Every structure is written in C-alpha cells, then in structure tokens.
C-alpha positions in Angstrom: 15.3 15.3 23.9 12.0 16.5 25.3 9.1 14.0 25.6 6.6 14.1 22.7 3.2 15.5 23.7 0.1 13.3 23.3 -1.2 15.7 20.7 2.0 15.2 18.6 1.8 11.5 19.1 -1.8 11.5 17.9 -0.9 13.7 14.8 2.0 11.4 14.0 -0.2 8.3 14.2 -2.8 9.9 12.0 -0.2 10.8 9.4 1.4 7.3 9.5 -2.0 5.6 9.2 -2.9 7.7 6.2 0.4 7.6 4.4 2.8 4.7 5.2 0.7 1.8 4.0 0.3 3.4 0.5 3.9 4.5 0.2 6.0 1.8 1.8 6.3 -2.0 2.1 7.3 -3.5 5.5 9.9 -6.2 6.0 10.3 -8.0 9.3 13.9 -8.8 10.1 14.8 -11.3 12.8 18.3 -11.2 14.3 20.0 -12.9 17.2 19.3 -11.3 20.6 21.5 -8.3 21.1 22.3 -7.9 17.4 19.6 -5.2 16.9 21.3 -3.0 19.5 24.7 -3.5 17.8 23.3 -2.6 14.4 21.3 0.3 15.7 24.3 1.8 17.5 26.4 1.4 14.3 23.7 3.2 12.3 23.6 6.0 14.9 27.4 6.5 14.6 26.8 7.0 10.9 24.0 9.5 11.6 21.2 7.5 10.0 18.2 5.5 11.2 18.3 1.8 11.6 15.9 1.4 8.7 18.0 3.7 6.4 21.2 1.8 7.4 19.7 -1.6 6.6 18.2 -0.4 3.3 21.5 1.2 2.2 23.4 -2.0 3.2 21.0 -4.2 1.2 21.2 -1.9 -1.8 25.0 -1.8 -1.8 25.1 -5.7 -1.5 22.7 -5.9 -4.5 24.8 -3.5 -6.5 27.9 -5.6 -5.8 26.1 -8.7 -6.8 25.0 -7.1 -10.1 28.5 -6.0 -10.8 29.9 -9.4 -10.1 27.7 -11.2 -12.7 29.7 -12.0 -15.8 28.3 -10.2 -18.8 27.5 -11.9 -22.1 28.7 -10.2 -25.3 25.1 -9.1 -26.0 25.0 -7.2 -22.7 28.3 -5.5 -23.5 27.0 -4.3 -26.8 23.8 -2.9 -25.2 25.8 -1.1 -22.5 28.0 0.5 -25.1 25.0 1.9 -26.9 23.5 3.5 -23.8 24.0 7.2 -23.0 23.8 9.1 -19.8 20.3 10.1 -20.8 19.0 6.5 -20.3 17.8 7.2 -16.8 14.9 4.7 -17.1 17.4 1.8 -17.2 18.9 2.6 -13.8 18.0 0.9 -10.6 16.4 3.1 -8.0 19.6 3.3 -5.8 21.7 4.2 -8.8 20.0 7.6 -9.3 
C-alpha cells in the first residue's frame, strides 16, 4: 500500500474533525497486552476493521441475550400481533 500524502492526511483529519464527533460515540476498550493484535488479525481474516468486528460481536452477544430472556405471556401476545411492517420496533442491528 502506498504511503498517504500529507495533503490526504490533512483532508482526512479535516473531515474526521467535522463529522465523527457528531455521528459517532467513542468507547475505549482495554485488553491484556497482545490481545489487540490477536483480535485485529482475526478481524482482518474476516475482511473487516477492528472496530466493525468488535461492534458486530457486541451486537450478536446482545441479540443472544435478548433471545435468552424468558418471555412473559404478555410479551408473547404482543409479538403475535406484530407484522413485518413494524420496523420501528426492531433494534438497529436487526434491520
């Protein structure tokens, strides 16, 4: 991969400064020394960034947790009454 020019770095920084703070939240993750490289390599093997891999993993774990919660009879009745058009009731990663 070719080195990024200073002009490109400056343009990227300008875009990041103008957009990232308004569109995204940041989370700092602390892992044991060496674990970052292991996770990063695994994400690379799957063709995604480290951030995308971690976000997907968290979303999948949350979905499993939600599915594992026993449902009360009231919830079962509500679910039966829903249709596929009820998009507003879905979690962001269910879309």
